[in-house]
N, C-alpha and C positions, 0 to 999 in steps of 0.2 A: 273554491275557485276551480274551474275546469282545467284539465291538463292541456298544455300548449303543444301544438305540432308545428314543425318546420314546414313552411310552404315551399314546395319545389315547383319551379316554373319550367314548362317545356321549352325547348330551344326556340321554337317559332313564336313564343308568346312573350308578352312584355309587361303586363300590369297585373297586380294581385288584388284580390278582395279578401278581407278578413271578416268572417261571419261568426257571430255568437248567437245561434238560434235558440229559441225556447220551446219547450214542449211540456205541458203539464206542470210548469213551475220548476222543472229540473234543468240544470245547466248542462250543455253538451260540449263536446270537444270542438275547438276551432276547425273550420274547414276552409279550403281554398277554392278560389274561382279565378279564371284567367280571361284575358281579353285579347283578341286577335290584333296583331300589329296594324292591320288595315283600319281599325277603329280609332287610331291615334291621328290627331290633327295638328297642323302647324299654323300658328297665328303669331301676332306681334308679342304675345305674352309667353310664347313657347307652345309645345304640343299639348293638346288636351284631348280627352276622350269624350265622345258623345255618350249621354246618359239620359235617363228619364228626368223630367222637369221637377224641380223642387221649388216651392214659392220663393221668389226673390233671387233665384240662381238660374238665369236663362243661359242656354247654350247657343253657340254660334251656328249658322246654317251653311258654313263653307263646305266645299266638297272635300271628301276624304283624301288624304295623302297616301299614295300607293307605295312610297319608298319604304323599304324595310328598316332603314336606320333612323335614329332620332336625331334630327339636325337642329343645331342652334344657329345663332347668327354668324358664328365664326367657325364652328367645328361640329363634330357629330360623334355619337357613340352607337355601336351596333347593339341590337337587342340582347345578344348573348353577353356582351360586356356589362350591360345593365343588370342582367340576371345574376351574373357572378358577383357583382358589387352588392347586391341585395341579399345574397345567401348568408344565412346566419343571423339575419335581423328580423325575419318574419315573426318568430315567436315573441320577440320583445315588442314589436308593433302590436301584435294581438293583445299582449298583456296590458299595454297602455289603455286599451278600451275595457278589458275585462275587470281590472281593478275598480274602475268607477261603476261599471254596469252591474257589478255584483250586488250593490246596495241601491242602485237606481235603474230598475229594470226597464224604465221608459226610454233610456238613452238609445239612440240609434240614428243612422243617417249616412251621409257620404262626406268624405274629406278628399280634397285634391291637393297634393303637395307638389309644388313646382320647384325643381332643382336647377341650379347652375353649377356645373362641374368645372373646376379649375384645370389648367393645363397639366398639373401634376396628378390629377385624378381625385383630389380631395373635394369635398363639398364646399364650394365657395359660399353658397347661400341656399337656403330652402325656406319656402313660405307656404302657409296655408292659404291658397288663393281662393278656395271654395270650402265651405263646411256647413253641413246641416245637422251635425251631431249635437251641438249645443252644450259642449263641455270643454271649458278651457283647460282643465287638468289633462284631458285626453289629448287635445290638440298640442298642448305644451310638451307632453311626453313624446308624441309622435315626432315633433320637430327636433327635440333633443336627441332621440335615437337616430333620426335621419342624418344629423350632422356628423355622426360617427362613421358613416359608410365610406368606403373607399372603392374607387372605380379605376379601370384602366385609363391611361392617359388618352383624352379625346383626340381624334384626328383633326388637324387643322385649327385647333384653338379651343377656347371654352365652349362647352355644349350645354344645351338646355333640354330638359324633358320633364314630363309630369307623371305623377303616380296617383291614380285614383283608388281609393280604398272604400269599401262598403262595410258598414257595421249594422247588424240586425238587432232591433229592439225585441225584448221579450214581453213587453207590455205596450199596448197601443196608446198613442197620444193623438189628440185632435188638432190638426194643423189649422190655425186661424189664417184668414186672408191677410195680406200685407196691409190693406186699408184698416181692417179691424185691429190689427196689432198696433199700428201707428196711433189709432184712436185711444187705445188702452194705455200706451206709453206716454202720450202727450208731451208735456214739457220736461218730463223726467230725463229724457235723453241728453238734455243740456248739461246735466250733472257730470257727464263723462268728460267734458271739456277741461275740468280741473285736474284730470289725471296726467295730462302732459306736463303740467307744472310740478305735481307731486312726484312723478317718475323721472323728471329731468330729461324728457325725450320730446321729439317732434310729435305734433298731432298727427295721428294716422289718418289716411284718407280712404274714403269709399269702403268703410267697414260694414260687413254684414254681421249683425248680432242675432244669434239664435238663443232662445231661452224657453224654459218649461215652467208652467204655473201649476202649483199643487193646491192643497186645501187652503181655503180662505185667501187665495191669490198670492200665496208665498212663492217667491222665485226659488225653485229647487236646483236649477243648474243653468249655466250660461256659457256660451262659447263665441269665438270671434274668427273672422277670416277677411282677407282683403286681396283683390287682384292687383292692387297698386304695387309697383316695383319696389317701393320703400318698405313694404310689409308692415308688420305691427310689432312694436317694441315689447319685449316680455314684461318689463316693469309697468308699462302702460296697461297691458292686458290684466296683470295682477290687480292693479288699482281698479280698473273698470269692473272686473269680476266682483270685487268687494262691494262696490257701489250698487251694482245691479242686484246682487243677492240681498241687499237691504231693502229693496222695493217691495211694496205690497200692492198688487194690482187687482183686476177683476177676479172674483171667485169663480173657478170653472165648475163648481157644483158637483163635487165628487169625482170628477174626471181629471186627467192630466191634459193641459192645453199646451201646445207647442206653437210658438210664434217667432217672428223675426222682424227686424227693422234695419234700415240703413242709417249709419251714423257718419256725419261729415261726407255726404255724397259729392261726387265730382260733377 
């Protein structure tokens, strides 16, 4: 496993990217990338960052917000305060990905974590609102680590902000169109409806499911994200992962296929 490095954010910067690049099959040290605060947007779901399009994960076209603070519906945190709260966690966030990617070199993509910070500075909630990584173990680990973060008390009440993370694959995968993916999945998606009963949780809404197909159509990995405010219950995702991993779909014929579909869309 590559050595982890702490990611240090400049004072005027707000978001981090965790990259595990590949070169000649050798693993390299994690590197950091930062995003200017002017790339952060505010919408009804909280601030989000503009990024390149991933199938099934469209970005809004609203104008950029020039305010340097990250504002929620009731309060806000300054970028510096967010940076301080994240210090000491970057290495653990990188490890969440590296542990899985060590044996699954095709893993890679983008994750957007949306935070609500309580009045006392603790993380009231954090959700994976977008993800194209296709690995529930990675997403689950990122969420667990994020819940341990501690921030300065927001000014004016609870505050919302989003954290975009980038993970680089060391082996390419062929993205299928959403239409091709839905054709391959067919009625199998209905099997996930049983997970709410098994997990004893509410049925999640508007879930984007990303998965990888390997030799003979075996599902090698699967992950979940949802922009809905209710998020995705951990027990539901554990159940859904087991069911999807049991599927056998179209053989990608010697390549790794990456595809996604919407479950329970709004």
